[in-house]
N, C-alpha and C positions, 0 to 999 in steps of 0.2 A: 613347814611341819614335816614334810617327808624327809628333808635333810636331817632334821633333829632326830627322828626315829632311827635312821640309818646309823648315825653316830652312836646312839645308845646301844644298838645291837653289837657294833664293833667293840665298844668298851666292855660290854658284858661277856663277850666271847674271848677277850684278850687272854685270860688266864689259862685257856686250853693249851694242849701240848703244842710245842713249836712246830712239829711235823704237820699237825692238822692246820695250824695257823698258816704255814707256808702254802699248804694245799689250797686253803680258802682264798689267800691272796692271789695265787696263780689263777684260780677260777675267776676271781673278780677281774683281774687285769685281762685275762683271756677273753672274757665276755665283752670288754670294752674295745680291745685292739684286735682280737682274733688270736687264737693260740699260735697259729703259724707265724704271724707278725712278731709275736713275743720271742719265739725261738730265733727268728731271723735277726731281730735286733740284738740278741745276745751273742750271735755268732759273728764276731768281727771279721773272721776270715772270709765270709761270704759277701762282704760288701763289694759293689761293682768296682771294676778295675780303675775307672776314672775317678771315683770317689776317694779311693785309697791314695791315688797319685796326688789328688788335690790336698789331702791331709798332709802328706809328706812335704809338699811345696811350701806350706806355712810354717814348718818346724825349723828351728835352729839346728845346726849340724849335730850336736850331741844328742838332742831329743830325737832327731831323725834316726840316728844310729840305734837308740834305745827302742824306738818303735819298730825297727826292722826285726826285733826278736820276738814280736807278738806271735808270729806263726811263719811257716815256710813261705806262704804266698806273699806276705808282707816283705819278707826278706828278698824274694825275687823281684818285687816291684822296686825295692830300695836300690837295686843295681841296674835298672833299665836306663838306657841313655837319655830318654826324654826327661827324666827327673834331674839330670845334671847339666842340661843345656843352659839353664839360667840359675845362678846362685849368688846370694849375697852373704859375704862374711861380715858379721857384726862382731867387732872386737872391742870390748871394754876391759878395763883392768881386772875386775873380778872374773869375767868370763875367760879372759886370756890365761890368767893364773890357773883356773880350773882345767882348761884344756891341757896346759903344760904338765900339771901335776898328776891328773887323773887319766888322761887319754893322750899320752905323748905320741902315739903312732896312728891315731885315728885319721888326722888330716893327710898324713903321708899315704895311708892305705887308700883313702878316697882318690887322692891325686894320682897315685900309681895306677889305679883301675879306671878312672874316669877323666883324666886330664884331657884326653883327645875328644871328649864329649862337651867340655865346658866351652860355651860360646858367648854368653852374656854374664860377665862377672863384675861384681862391685865389692869394694871394701869400705866399711864404715868404721872409723876408729875414733876413740875419745881423745882426750888431751894427754893421756899418759904415753911416755916413750915406749913402754912395754908393749902397748897395743900396736903402735906403728911398727915396731921391730918385728912383732909377730906377723903383721901383714907382709912385710918385706921377706920374711922367711918363707911364707907361703908362695909369694911371687917367684922366689928363687927355685921353687920345685916344679914350676910349670914348664918343664922342658919338652913335653910332648903335647902342648896345647894347640888349639886352633881357635883362639879367642877372636871374636868379632867386635865386642864392646867391652871396654875396660873403664871402670870408675874407681877413683881413689878419693874418698870424701872424708873430710875431717869434721866431726860434729862439734869440736871445740879446739881451740888453739892451746899449745903450739903443735901437738901431734907430730906429723911427719917432719916438721922443721927441726925437731930435736934429734932425728936420726942422722947419722953421719952421711954426708953427701955421697961418699964413695959407696956405702952400703946400699943406699936407695938407688943410685944409678945402676949398680950391678944387678940388683933384683929386677929393675925395670927392663934392663937390657935383655934378660932371659926371655921375657914375654915378647919384646919387640923383635928379637931375632927369630924366635921359634914359631910365633903365630903366623906371620906373613899374610894375614887376612884381616887385620884390624881396620874397622870402618868408623868406629866412634870411640873417642877417648875424652874422659872428663877427669881432670886432675885439679884438686883444690889444696892450697897451703902445703906445697911440697918443694923440696930442693931440686926439682926438675931443671935441667940446664940445656944449653945449646948442643953439646956433644950427644946427649941422649936423644934430642930431636933428630940429629943427623942419623943416628942408628935407626930410629923409627922410620925415617924417610927411605933409607937404604933398603929396608925390608918390607915396607908396606905402602909404597908410593902409589901402587895401582888400585888400592882398596880404600884408603883413608878419605872419609867424607866430612867428618866432624872432629874438630879439635877445640876443646874448651879448657882454658887454663885460668885459674883465679889465684892470685897471690903466689906467684911463682917468681921470686925476685932474681933468680939466676938465669932467667930466659931474657934474651935481648931481641931487638928488632931483627938482627941478623938471623937468629934462630927461626923467627916467624917467616922470614923471606925464604929460608931454606925449605920450609914446608910448602910454602906457596909456589916456589919454583918447580918442585918435583912432583907434588901430589895434584895431578891435573883433575882429579875427581872431587877435590875439596869444595864443599858447598857451604859449610858453616864454620865460623871461626869466632871464638870468644876469648877476650883477653882484658887485662887491666889497662886503664887509661895511660898509666906511666910508660907503657910500651909504645903507645900510639904516637906517631909523629907525621909531619908532612912528608918526609922522605919515605916512610913506610907506606902511606896511602898512595903516593905516586908510583911506588914500585909495584904495589898490588894492582895498579891500574894499567900497567904496561901490557902489551899484546900477548906476551908469553904467559901471563898469569891467568888463573881460572876466573870464571864469572861467579862471584860469591852470591849466595842467596840470602844468607844471614850473617851479619856482623854484630856481635854483642860486645858491649864495652861496659865494664864495671868501673865506676868512678867512686872511689872509697877513701875516706879520711877518718882516722880513729883519734887523732890528736889535733884539735882545731888550731890553725896557725902554724902547724909544723911543716906542712907541704904547700908549696906554691905551684898551682896547676898552670900548665902551658896552654897556649891557644893554637888550635888547628886552623889553617887558612881556608878560606872559601874555595880557592882554586884546587886545593888538594881534595876536598870533599867532592867538588864538581867532577874531577877526573875519575874518582871511584865510581860515581853514579853513571857517568858516560860509558865507562868500561862495563859496569854491571848494572844496567838500568832498572832491574827488578829487585835489587838488593834491599832487604829490610835491615835498617840500622837501629839497633836496640840499645838504649843507654839506661843503666841503673845508677841512680845517684844516692850516695849515703854521705852527704856533706853537711857542714854547718853553713848557716846563711852567709857568713862573711867569706866563704870560700868559692862562691859561684861566679866571681867577677870575670873569669876567663872564658865563660861559656855563652854561646848564642848571641854574641855581639855582631856576628855576620850571619848570613843565611847558612843554615846547617840542614842537610837532608835527612835528619833523624826521622824515623817512622814510629818508634815506640819509646815513650818516656815514662820512667817510674821514679818517683821521689820518695825515698824511704824516711827522710827527715823533713823538717819544716823548710819551705821554700818561700822566698819573698814575693810580694806583689810585683816588684820590678822585674824579677826573673820570669814570672808568668807573662808579664807584658812583652818581654823579649821573645818568648816562645811564640806568642801570637804574631809577632812581626817577622820572625826569621825561621820558622819551621813549616814551610808550606806542604811538606810531604807527610806531616804528622797523621798517624792513624789511631793511636791509642795514647791516652794521657791519664796517669794515676798520680794524685797528689795526696800524700799521707797527712800533711798538716800545713797550715799557713799562718794562722793567727786570728786576730779579731777584726780585721778590716775586710769589708765585703769585696768580693772578687767580680762584681758584675761587669765592669768595663773589660777586664782581662778575658773573661769567658766569651764575651761578645766579640772581641777582637779575634780570638781563636776560632770562633764559629765563622767569622767573615773570611779569614785568610787560609784556614786549614780545611780545604774542601774535601780532603780524604778522611777526615776524622769520623770514626765509627764507634769508638769506645771511650768512655769517660768514667773516672772514679774519683770521688772527693771524700776525704776523711775529716780531720779536724780543721775545717775552714768555715767561712761564712759567706752566704750568697742570699740576696733578697729574693723573695718569691717572684717578684716582677722580673728581675734580672735573669733568673734561672729560666723562666718561661720564654723570655726573649731569646736566650741561648738555644733552647730546644727548638723553638720555632724556626730559627735560622738553619739549624742542622737538619731538622725534619726526620723523615723515616730512615735516613742512613745511620742514625745512632742505634746500632744493634745491641749495644751494652751500655747501660746507664746505671751506675751504682752510686747513690748519694745518701748519706746518712740524714735522717730526719732532722737531727740537731743542727745540721749545716744551714738549713733553710730558715730565713727570717721572715715571718709574716709582715705584710705591709698593708697600706690602706686599700690596695686593689685586690689582693689575693690572700686568702687564708690557706692553711695547709689542706683543709678539706676540699677547697675548690682547686687547689694547685694540681692534685693528682689527676683530676678530670681534664684540665687544660693540657697537661703534659701528655696524657694518654691520647688525646685528640691529635696532637701534632706528631706523636710517634707512630700512630696508627695501630696501637696495641695497648692493652691495659698495663698501667705502670703505677707503682707505689714506691715511695722512698724507703730505704732500708731502716729497720728499727735497731736501735742500740740494744744488744743483748743484756739481760739482767740476770745475774747469778751471784 
Protein backbone atom coordinates (compact mmCIF):
# COMPACT_ATOMS: atom_id res chain seq x y z
CA UNK A 1 0.00 0.00 0.00
CA UNK A 2 2.78 2.39 0.83
CA UNK A 3 4.33 1.90 -2.64
CA UNK A 4 0.97 2.59 -4.30
CA UNK A 5 0.52 5.89 -2.44
CA UNK A 6 4.02 7.04 -3.40
CA UNK A 7 3.32 6.37 -7.05
CA UNK A 8 0.10 8.37 -6.88
CA UNK A 9 1.87 11.37 -5.38
CA UNK A 10 4.48 11.34 -8.12
CA UNK A 11 1.87 11.07 -10.83
CA UNK A 12 -0.19 13.92 -9.33
CA UNK A 13 2.84 16.19 -9.09
CA UNK A 14 4.16 15.42 -12.56
CA UNK A 15 2.50 18.46 -14.25
CA UNK A 16 4.43 20.91 -12.03
CA UNK A 17 7.21 23.02 -13.53
CA UNK A 18 10.26 21.18 -14.80
CA UNK A 19 12.55 23.15 -12.49
CA UNK A 20 10.54 22.13 -9.42
CA UNK A 21 10.38 18.54 -10.68
CA UNK A 22 14.14 18.41 -11.05
CA UNK A 23 14.54 19.80 -7.56
CA UNK A 24 12.20 17.19 -6.11
CA UNK A 25 14.03 14.38 -7.95
CA UNK A 26 17.37 15.66 -6.68
CA UNK A 27 16.03 15.71 -3.12
CA UNK A 28 14.60 12.23 -3.56
CA UNK A 29 17.87 10.79 -4.92
CA UNK A 30 19.88 12.77 -2.40
CA UNK A 31 17.88 11.29 0.45
CA UNK A 32 18.64 7.77 -0.78
CA UNK A 33 22.28 8.08 -1.82
CA UNK A 34 23.39 11.20 -0.01
CA UNK A 35 23.83 14.48 -1.84
CA UNK A 36 27.62 14.30 -1.84
CA UNK A 37 27.49 10.82 -3.41
CA UNK A 38 25.24 12.12 -6.15
CA UNK A 39 27.62 14.94 -7.01
CA UNK A 40 30.60 12.58 -6.94
CA UNK A 41 28.89 10.11 -9.25
CA UNK A 42 28.26 12.90 -11.75
CA UNK A 43 31.85 14.15 -11.65
CA UNK A 44 33.68 11.67 -13.90
CA UNK A 45 36.93 13.56 -13.47
CA UNK A 46 37.02 12.76 -9.75
CA UNK A 47 37.06 8.98 -10.22
CA UNK A 48 40.09 7.31 -8.61
CA UNK A 49 43.15 7.00 -10.81
CA UNK A 50 43.10 3.18 -10.88
CA UNK A 51 39.40 3.11 -11.84
CA UNK A 52 39.94 5.37 -14.85
CA UNK A 53 42.96 3.31 -15.86
CA UNK A 54 40.85 0.14 -15.67
CA UNK A 55 38.16 1.70 -17.85
CA UNK A 56 40.72 2.58 -20.50
CA UNK A 57 42.16 -0.95 -20.49
CA UNK A 58 38.82 -2.39 -21.65
CA UNK A 59 38.33 0.05 -24.53
CA UNK A 60 39.29 -0.47 -28.18
CA UNK A 61 41.77 2.06 -29.51
CA UNK A 62 39.28 4.46 -31.13
CA UNK A 63 36.99 4.48 -28.08
CA UNK A 64 40.00 4.92 -25.83
CA UNK A 65 41.02 7.99 -27.82
CA UNK A 66 37.48 9.42 -27.59
CA UNK A 67 37.39 8.84 -23.83
CA UNK A 68 40.61 10.82 -23.45
CA UNK A 69 38.66 13.96 -24.39
CA UNK A 70 36.30 13.70 -21.38
CA UNK A 71 38.53 15.98 -19.33
CA UNK A 72 42.16 16.98 -18.82
CA UNK A 73 42.71 14.32 -16.16
CA UNK A 74 41.45 11.54 -18.44
CA UNK A 75 43.71 12.81 -21.19
CA UNK A 76 46.71 12.66 -18.86
CA UNK A 77 45.90 9.06 -17.89
CA UNK A 78 45.45 8.21 -21.58
CA UNK A 79 49.17 8.88 -22.05
CA UNK A 80 50.68 7.22 -18.99
CA UNK A 81 53.07 4.34 -19.84
CA UNK A 82 51.19 1.77 -17.70
CA UNK A 83 48.20 1.95 -20.05
CA UNK A 84 50.27 1.00 -23.09
CA UNK A 85 52.34 -1.88 -21.73
CA UNK A 86 49.64 -4.38 -22.71
CA UNK A 87 47.50 -3.82 -25.80
CA UNK A 88 45.47 -5.94 -28.19
CA UNK A 89 44.77 -4.71 -31.70
CA UNK A 90 41.46 -6.21 -32.84
CA UNK A 91 41.25 -5.71 -36.58
CA UNK A 92 38.15 -6.74 -38.49
CA UNK A 93 37.14 -5.50 -41.90
CA UNK A 94 34.64 -2.83 -40.77
CA UNK A 95 36.88 -1.64 -37.92
CA UNK A 96 39.92 -1.49 -40.16
CA UNK A 97 38.07 0.51 -42.80
CA UNK A 98 36.82 2.86 -40.09
CA UNK A 99 40.32 3.42 -38.78
CA UNK A 100 41.71 4.09 -42.23
CA UNK A 101 39.03 6.51 -43.34
CA UNK A 102 38.29 8.37 -40.09
CA UNK A 103 41.47 8.22 -38.03
CA UNK A 104 44.36 7.72 -40.45
CA UNK A 105 46.96 9.12 -38.05
CA UNK A 106 45.66 7.82 -34.70
CA UNK A 107 47.72 4.62 -34.63
CA UNK A 108 50.81 6.45 -35.90
CA UNK A 109 50.37 9.04 -33.17
CA UNK A 110 50.09 6.38 -30.45
CA UNK A 111 53.03 4.38 -31.75
CA UNK A 112 55.17 7.48 -32.10
CA UNK A 113 54.53 8.38 -28.46
CA UNK A 114 54.21 4.95 -26.81
CA UNK A 115 56.06 2.37 -28.92
CA UNK A 116 58.80 2.12 -26.31
CA UNK A 117 56.14 1.35 -23.66
CA UNK A 118 54.49 -1.54 -25.54
CA UNK A 119 55.57 -4.84 -24.00
CA UNK A 120 52.68 -7.29 -24.42
CA UNK A 121 51.09 -6.89 -27.85
CA UNK A 122 48.70 -9.10 -29.78
CA UNK A 123 46.87 -8.77 -33.07
CA UNK A 124 43.54 -10.48 -33.70
CA UNK A 125 42.45 -10.36 -37.31
CA UNK A 126 39.50 -11.78 -39.21
CA UNK A 127 39.59 -13.54 -42.57
CA UNK A 128 39.91 -10.37 -44.67
CA UNK A 129 43.20 -9.52 -46.36
CA UNK A 130 42.58 -5.88 -45.44
CA UNK A 131 42.72 -6.69 -41.71
CA UNK A 132 45.93 -8.71 -42.05
CA UNK A 133 47.59 -5.98 -44.11
CA UNK A 134 46.57 -3.40 -41.51
CA UNK A 135 48.27 -5.52 -38.84
CA UNK A 136 51.44 -5.71 -40.96
CA UNK A 137 51.38 -1.94 -41.43
CA UNK A 138 51.23 -1.44 -37.66
CA UNK A 139 54.06 -3.94 -37.10
CA UNK A 140 56.18 -2.03 -39.61
CA UNK A 141 55.90 1.10 -37.46
CA UNK A 142 57.23 -0.49 -34.26
CA UNK A 143 60.78 0.68 -34.82
CA UNK A 144 61.27 1.94 -31.24
CA UNK A 145 59.55 -0.95 -29.50
CA UNK A 146 60.66 -3.09 -26.59
CA UNK A 147 58.10 -5.87 -26.97
CA UNK A 148 58.37 -8.94 -24.76
CA UNK A 149 55.27 -10.85 -25.93
CA UNK A 150 53.94 -10.87 -29.49
CA UNK A 151 50.82 -12.66 -30.69
CA UNK A 152 49.49 -12.86 -34.25
CA UNK A 153 46.15 -14.64 -34.11
CA UNK A 154 43.74 -15.34 -36.94
CA UNK A 155 40.13 -15.72 -35.84
CA UNK A 156 39.25 -17.09 -39.30
CA UNK A 157 41.14 -18.27 -42.35
CA UNK A 158 42.86 -17.31 -44.63
CA UNK A 159 43.83 -14.02 -42.94
CA UNK A 160 47.62 -13.54 -42.90
CA UNK A 161 48.09 -16.26 -45.50
CA UNK A 162 46.66 -13.88 -48.12
CA UNK A 163 49.30 -11.27 -47.38
CA UNK A 164 52.37 -11.44 -49.58
CA UNK A 165 55.19 -13.37 -47.94
CA UNK A 166 57.61 -10.50 -48.51
CA UNK A 167 55.28 -7.94 -46.88
CA UNK A 168 54.68 -10.14 -43.84
CA UNK A 169 58.38 -11.01 -43.39
CA UNK A 170 59.37 -7.36 -43.72
CA UNK A 171 56.88 -6.27 -41.05
CA UNK A 172 57.90 -9.04 -38.68
CA UNK A 173 61.58 -8.28 -39.18
CA UNK A 174 61.03 -4.75 -37.85
CA UNK A 175 59.84 -6.17 -34.52
CA UNK A 176 62.45 -8.94 -34.37
CA UNK A 177 65.32 -6.54 -35.04
CA UNK A 178 64.22 -3.66 -32.83
CA UNK A 179 62.76 -5.41 -29.78
CA UNK A 180 65.79 -7.51 -28.77
CA UNK A 181 63.88 -8.70 -25.68
CA UNK A 182 61.17 -11.00 -27.06
CA UNK A 183 60.38 -13.82 -24.65
CA UNK A 184 57.08 -15.18 -26.00
CA UNK A 185 55.83 -15.45 -29.59
CA UNK A 186 52.51 -16.98 -30.68
CA UNK A 187 51.89 -17.03 -34.42
CA UNK A 188 48.90 -18.72 -36.11
CA UNK A 189 48.17 -19.20 -39.83
CA UNK A 190 50.94 -16.98 -41.18
CA UNK A 191 53.60 -17.11 -43.93
CA UNK A 192 56.36 -17.13 -41.30
CA UNK A 193 59.47 -18.77 -42.81
CA UNK A 194 62.94 -20.00 -41.85
CA UNK A 195 64.78 -16.75 -42.76
CA UNK A 196 62.43 -14.85 -40.42
CA UNK A 197 63.25 -17.28 -37.62
CA UNK A 198 66.96 -16.68 -38.23
CA UNK A 199 66.39 -12.95 -37.79
CA UNK A 200 64.47 -13.67 -34.59
CA UNK A 201 67.30 -15.79 -33.23
CA UNK A 202 70.01 -13.32 -34.21
CA UNK A 203 68.37 -10.56 -32.16
CA UNK A 204 66.54 -12.32 -29.32
CA UNK A 205 68.44 -15.53 -28.58
CA UNK A 206 69.09 -14.58 -24.95
CA UNK A 207 65.46 -13.83 -24.09
CA UNK A 208 63.19 -16.18 -26.09
CA UNK A 209 61.41 -18.72 -23.86
CA UNK A 210 58.25 -19.64 -25.77
CA UNK A 211 57.72 -20.14 -29.50
CA UNK A 212 54.25 -21.26 -30.62
CA UNK A 213 53.56 -21.74 -34.31
CA UNK A 214 50.36 -23.18 -35.74
CA UNK A 215 49.78 -23.67 -39.47
CA UNK A 216 52.94 -21.99 -40.68
CA UNK A 217 53.65 -24.06 -43.83
CA UNK A 218 56.84 -22.20 -44.76
CA UNK A 219 58.65 -23.24 -41.56
CA UNK A 220 60.79 -26.38 -41.81
CA UNK A 221 62.52 -28.57 -39.20
CA UNK A 222 65.72 -26.67 -40.05
CA UNK A 223 64.07 -23.45 -38.86
CA UNK A 224 63.04 -25.10 -35.59
CA UNK A 225 66.56 -26.41 -35.05
CA UNK A 226 67.98 -22.94 -35.66
CA UNK A 227 65.86 -21.66 -32.78
CA UNK A 228 66.72 -24.61 -30.51
CA UNK A 229 70.43 -24.28 -31.30
CA UNK A 230 70.72 -20.62 -30.37
CA UNK A 231 67.94 -19.87 -27.85
CA UNK A 232 69.27 -21.56 -24.74
CA UNK A 233 66.47 -20.19 -22.57
CA UNK A 234 63.74 -21.79 -24.71
CA UNK A 235 61.34 -23.70 -22.45
CA UNK A 236 58.15 -24.06 -24.51
CA UNK A 237 57.78 -25.05 -28.14
CA UNK A 238 54.53 -25.56 -30.06
CA UNK A 239 54.32 -26.73 -33.67
CA UNK A 240 52.31 -28.72 -36.17
CA UNK A 241 52.85 -32.46 -36.42
CA UNK A 242 53.94 -32.23 -40.05
CA UNK A 243 57.17 -30.53 -38.87
CA UNK A 244 57.87 -33.23 -36.29
CA UNK A 245 60.23 -36.02 -37.31
CA UNK A 246 62.61 -38.54 -35.78
CA UNK A 247 65.53 -36.39 -36.91
CA UNK A 248 64.11 -33.29 -35.24
CA UNK A 249 63.45 -35.06 -31.92
CA UNK A 250 66.94 -36.58 -31.92
CA UNK A 251 68.46 -33.19 -32.67
CA UNK A 252 66.46 -31.59 -29.83
CA UNK A 253 67.81 -34.34 -27.58
CA UNK A 254 71.50 -33.62 -28.16
CA UNK A 255 73.62 -32.14 -25.38
CA UNK A 256 73.84 -28.68 -26.93
CA UNK A 257 70.06 -28.19 -26.96
CA UNK A 258 67.89 -26.82 -24.21
CA UNK A 259 65.84 -28.83 -21.72
CA UNK A 260 62.29 -28.26 -22.88
CA UNK A 261 59.52 -28.01 -20.29
CA UNK A 262 56.58 -28.06 -22.72
CA UNK A 263 56.30 -29.46 -26.23
CA UNK A 264 52.88 -28.92 -27.80
CA UNK A 265 51.98 -30.72 -31.02
CA UNK A 266 48.86 -29.94 -33.07
CA UNK A 267 47.71 -32.87 -35.21
CA UNK A 268 45.16 -31.40 -37.61
CA UNK A 269 43.37 -32.68 -40.69
CA UNK A 270 40.72 -30.69 -42.54
CA UNK A 271 40.16 -33.08 -45.44
CA UNK A 272 39.82 -36.76 -44.47
CA UNK A 273 42.05 -39.02 -46.49
CA UNK A 274 44.06 -36.14 -47.95
CA UNK A 275 46.99 -36.42 -45.52
CA UNK A 276 48.89 -39.56 -44.56
CA UNK A 277 50.45 -39.09 -41.15
CA UNK A 278 53.92 -40.46 -40.46
CA UNK A 279 54.95 -42.43 -37.37
CA UNK A 280 57.54 -41.26 -34.84
CA UNK A 281 59.74 -44.06 -33.49
CA UNK A 282 59.92 -44.97 -29.82
CA UNK A 283 63.69 -44.38 -29.75
CA UNK A 284 63.22 -40.79 -30.80
CA UNK A 285 60.66 -40.10 -28.08
CA UNK A 286 62.86 -41.86 -25.52
CA UNK A 287 65.83 -39.70 -26.46
CA UNK A 288 63.82 -36.52 -25.90
CA UNK A 289 62.58 -37.64 -22.47
CA UNK A 290 66.07 -38.74 -21.45
CA UNK A 291 67.40 -35.31 -22.40
CA UNK A 292 64.45 -33.40 -20.85
CA UNK A 293 63.00 -35.79 -18.24
CA UNK A 294 60.37 -33.32 -16.95
CA UNK A 295 59.04 -32.32 -20.35
CA UNK A 296 55.25 -32.17 -20.80
CA UNK A 297 54.31 -33.45 -24.25
CA UNK A 298 50.88 -32.12 -25.16
CA UNK A 299 49.04 -33.35 -28.25
CA UNK A 300 45.86 -31.86 -29.69
CA UNK A 301 44.11 -34.12 -32.20
CA UNK A 302 41.61 -32.87 -34.77
CA UNK A 303 41.47 -35.96 -37.00
CA UNK A 304 38.85 -38.26 -38.43
CA UNK A 305 38.73 -41.81 -37.08
CA UNK A 306 40.33 -43.37 -40.16
CA UNK A 307 43.40 -41.10 -39.82
CA UNK A 308 44.65 -42.34 -36.42
CA UNK A 309 46.50 -45.40 -37.70
CA UNK A 310 50.00 -43.90 -37.34
CA UNK A 311 49.67 -43.01 -33.65
CA UNK A 312 50.36 -44.83 -30.38
CA UNK A 313 51.35 -48.17 -31.90
CA UNK A 314 54.50 -47.97 -29.76
CA UNK A 315 55.10 -46.46 -26.34
CA UNK A 316 54.75 -42.68 -26.54
CA UNK A 317 55.68 -40.36 -23.64
CA UNK A 318 52.72 -38.01 -24.16
CA UNK A 319 51.44 -36.37 -20.95
CA UNK A 320 48.33 -34.48 -22.12
CA UNK A 321 45.92 -35.69 -24.81
CA UNK A 322 42.97 -33.77 -26.23
CA UNK A 323 40.71 -35.24 -28.91
CA UNK A 324 38.57 -32.60 -30.57
CA UNK A 325 36.74 -35.08 -32.79
CA UNK A 326 35.51 -38.65 -32.40
CA UNK A 327 38.14 -41.23 -31.51
CA UNK A 328 37.67 -45.01 -31.76
CA UNK A 329 37.66 -47.62 -28.99
CA UNK A 330 40.74 -49.16 -30.58
CA UNK A 331 42.66 -45.88 -30.29
CA UNK A 332 41.69 -45.45 -26.63
CA UNK A 333 42.82 -49.03 -26.07
CA UNK A 334 46.23 -48.18 -27.55
CA UNK A 335 46.48 -45.15 -25.28
CA UNK A 336 45.93 -47.39 -22.26
CA UNK A 337 48.70 -49.71 -23.44
CA UNK A 338 51.30 -47.21 -24.71
CA UNK A 339 51.01 -43.89 -22.81
CA UNK A 340 52.39 -44.55 -19.31
CA UNK A 341 53.23 -40.86 -18.68
CA UNK A 342 49.66 -39.68 -19.35
CA UNK A 343 48.45 -36.98 -16.93
CA UNK A 344 45.33 -35.61 -18.64
CA UNK A 345 42.92 -37.10 -21.15
CA UNK A 346 39.97 -35.32 -22.78
CA UNK A 347 37.74 -37.15 -25.28
CA UNK A 348 35.20 -35.04 -27.14
CA UNK A 349 33.31 -37.97 -28.65
CA UNK A 350 33.50 -41.72 -29.22
CA UNK A 351 30.25 -43.31 -30.26
CA UNK A 352 27.73 -45.71 -28.79
CA UNK A 353 29.99 -48.49 -27.53
CA UNK A 354 30.75 -48.50 -23.77
CA UNK A 355 34.36 -47.66 -22.95
CA UNK A 356 34.57 -49.62 -19.67
CA UNK A 357 37.52 -51.83 -20.64
CA UNK A 358 39.47 -48.96 -22.18
CA UNK A 359 39.07 -46.72 -19.11
CA UNK A 360 40.03 -49.53 -16.73
CA UNK A 361 43.16 -50.25 -18.78
CA UNK A 362 44.06 -46.54 -18.68
CA UNK A 363 43.58 -46.51 -14.90
CA UNK A 364 45.80 -49.60 -14.54
CA UNK A 365 48.71 -48.44 -16.66
CA UNK A 366 48.61 -44.62 -16.54
CA UNK A 367 49.69 -44.16 -12.93
CA UNK A 368 50.12 -40.38 -13.33
CA UNK A 369 46.61 -39.70 -14.60
CA UNK A 370 45.04 -36.84 -12.61
CA UNK A 371 42.49 -35.34 -15.03
CA UNK A 372 39.79 -36.89 -17.21
CA UNK A 373 37.04 -35.43 -19.38
CA UNK A 374 34.47 -37.33 -21.45
CA UNK A 375 31.98 -35.79 -23.86
CA UNK A 376 29.75 -37.73 -26.24
CA UNK A 377 30.74 -41.24 -25.09
CA UNK A 378 29.16 -44.11 -23.17
CA UNK A 379 30.37 -45.79 -19.96
CA UNK A 380 28.37 -48.05 -17.66
CA UNK A 381 28.00 -46.85 -14.09
CA UNK A 382 29.74 -49.99 -12.84
CA UNK A 383 32.68 -49.53 -15.23
CA UNK A 384 33.00 -45.86 -14.34
CA UNK A 385 33.07 -46.57 -10.61
CA UNK A 386 35.72 -49.24 -11.15
CA UNK A 387 37.81 -46.70 -13.09
CA UNK A 388 37.47 -44.10 -10.29
CA UNK A 389 38.23 -46.70 -7.61
CA UNK A 390 41.50 -47.62 -9.35
CA UNK A 391 42.56 -43.99 -9.80
CA UNK A 392 41.47 -42.91 -6.33
CA UNK A 393 42.12 -39.47 -4.89
CA UNK A 394 44.75 -38.59 -7.52
CA UNK A 395 41.94 -37.63 -9.92
CA UNK A 396 41.88 -33.92 -9.16
CA UNK A 397 39.71 -33.13 -12.22
CA UNK A 398 36.87 -35.36 -13.37
CA UNK A 399 34.40 -33.91 -15.85
CA UNK A 400 31.83 -36.40 -17.16
CA UNK A 401 28.50 -35.51 -18.74
CA UNK A 402 25.56 -37.23 -17.05
CA UNK A 403 24.40 -38.45 -20.47
CA UNK A 404 27.63 -40.48 -20.78
CA UNK A 405 26.78 -42.73 -17.84
CA UNK A 406 24.58 -45.80 -18.44
CA UNK A 407 22.71 -47.08 -15.36
CA UNK A 408 23.00 -50.84 -14.77
CA UNK A 409 21.67 -53.44 -12.34
CA UNK A 410 24.24 -52.49 -9.69
CA UNK A 411 24.25 -48.70 -9.77
CA UNK A 412 21.73 -45.99 -10.49
CA UNK A 413 22.79 -42.41 -11.19
CA UNK A 414 21.68 -41.41 -7.69
CA UNK A 415 23.91 -44.00 -6.07
CA UNK A 416 26.76 -43.39 -8.49
CA UNK A 417 27.66 -39.91 -7.27
CA UNK A 418 27.88 -41.19 -3.67
CA UNK A 419 30.22 -44.03 -4.64
CA UNK A 420 32.41 -41.81 -6.81
CA UNK A 421 32.56 -39.14 -4.09
CA UNK A 422 33.69 -41.78 -1.59
CA UNK A 423 36.60 -42.92 -3.76
CA UNK A 424 37.64 -39.39 -4.74
CA UNK A 425 37.55 -38.18 -1.15
CA UNK A 426 35.37 -35.19 -2.04
CA UNK A 427 31.83 -34.44 -3.18
CA UNK A 428 31.36 -35.12 -6.89
CA UNK A 429 28.44 -34.89 -9.32
CA UNK A 430 28.37 -35.53 -13.08
CA UNK A 431 28.10 -32.48 -15.33
CA UNK A 432 24.64 -31.56 -16.55
CA UNK A 433 23.99 -30.87 -20.21
CA UNK A 434 23.04 -27.18 -20.45
CA UNK A 435 19.54 -26.47 -21.74
CA UNK A 436 18.83 -23.29 -23.65
